[in-house]
N, C-alpha and C positions, 0 to 999 in steps of 0.2 A: 504494500500500500504506500504509494508515494505521499510524503508529507506535504500538505499545502504550505504556502508561505507562513501561515500562522495557524497551527492546529491547536484547538483548545479542548480540554477534558475537564469535566466537573468532578469535584470530590464527591464521594459517596457519603451520605448521611443516613443513619438509622432514624426512623420516624420519631422515636421519643427524644432523640438528641437534637434534631434540627431546630426546634424553637429555642432551646437553651443556647446552643452555639450561635444562632443568628442574633439573639439578644445581646450576647457579649462580643459581637463583632467578628465572629469566626465562621459565619454562615456562608451559603453558596454564592451570594453576590460578591463577597470579598475574598473568595478562595478559588483555587483551581490549579490546573497544570497547563502550561503553554509550551508547545514544542515547535521550534523552527530548525533550520539547517545547522545552526551554530549552538543553540542553548536550549536547555530544558528549564523552564522557570516554574517553581512550585511555591504556592502561597496559601496560607490559611489565616486570613485576616491580618491582624496586627501581631499575631503570635508566632508566625513562621514565614520566612522568605528566603529562597535560595535561587541562584542562577548557576546551573550546573552545565559546564561546557560538555557538549555531546562527545567530544574527543576524550573526556575523562570517565565516561561510563564504561566500566569494564564488564559488567554483567547486569542483566535485568531479567527477573523471573517472578512468577507468582509466589507469594509468601506462603510457606507451609507452617502449620502449627497454629495454636490459638492466639487470638489478639484480645486481651482482656481489659484494655484501657482505650480511651478516646480523647482526642484533642491533640496536643503537641507534647511529646515526652521523649527524653533521651539523655545521653551522657557519653562523653568520650568519643564523639564523632558518629554515634549510632542514634538515629532519630526516627520516631514514629509520628506521622502526621495523618490523622484520620478522624472521620466522623462515623465510622462503621467498622465492624470487624470483617466485613466482606469486601471483595474486590481489591485486596491489598497486593501491591507489587513491591518488590524489593530491588533497589538499585545499589550496586556497588560502585563507588567513585574512587578513582585513583589517578592522579593525586587528589587528596582531600581538597575540597573547595570551601570558600567562606559561605556562611549562612547567618541569618539573624533569627534568634529566638527571643521573643519579647523585647526586641531592640538590642539584645546583647550579642556581640559577634561570637560565633562558634565555628569549628571546623566540621565539615560534613564528609564522612567516608562511607556511610551506609544509611540509606533512606528507605523506610517502608511507608507507602502512601496509599490510601484507599480512594479508588476512582470508580465512577459509574460504568465505564467501558474499559475494563482492564485489558481485554484482548486487543482492542484498538490502540490503546496507549503502548502496549508491549510491541505491537507491530510497527508503530510510528517510531519508537526509539530504536528498534532493532534494524530498521530498513537501511541497508548499507548504501543505497543509492542517494541518500540524503545526508550522510555523515560527512563532515568536512575532512576527517582524517583518513577516509578511504578514497584512494585515487579513482578517478573516473576511468571507465574502460577506454582502451585505445579506439580512435575513430576507425570506422570501416573504410577501406580504400577500394576503389574499383580498379580492376585490371583489364587490359585489352586482351585480345585473343592470344598474344604471345607472352602473357604474364607480366607485362610492364604496367607500372602504375602511372 
């Protein structure tokens, strides 16, 4: 799936949490994931913001295991940004990149984020044709009948 110039993905919210997180400024209008050819931007209101260079994403996969908390949580470079325990993707970032948690600078090396369309986000991040660090294929050349270009 080629990534449009600006692909956006909504964070996923469990129904009981949506009103609370919206009231405290971490709801759907202030949150989401934006992917372009250079950067993956993740935001959850005022509580979390990161701009991850696509070239720094070493791995992205669905999160396995239980997710028992919601909001923004983490320590030592590992962060969970979610409004739901479902649709969680885990990104491994190397080298670690800067992020803001409640306005405080942190280093981000592992991010778990819940989104509405995790398969689409996974495809957008994984698509090698839109990654700046993957060289484009060589152009096709036409040859004449004798094999000359």
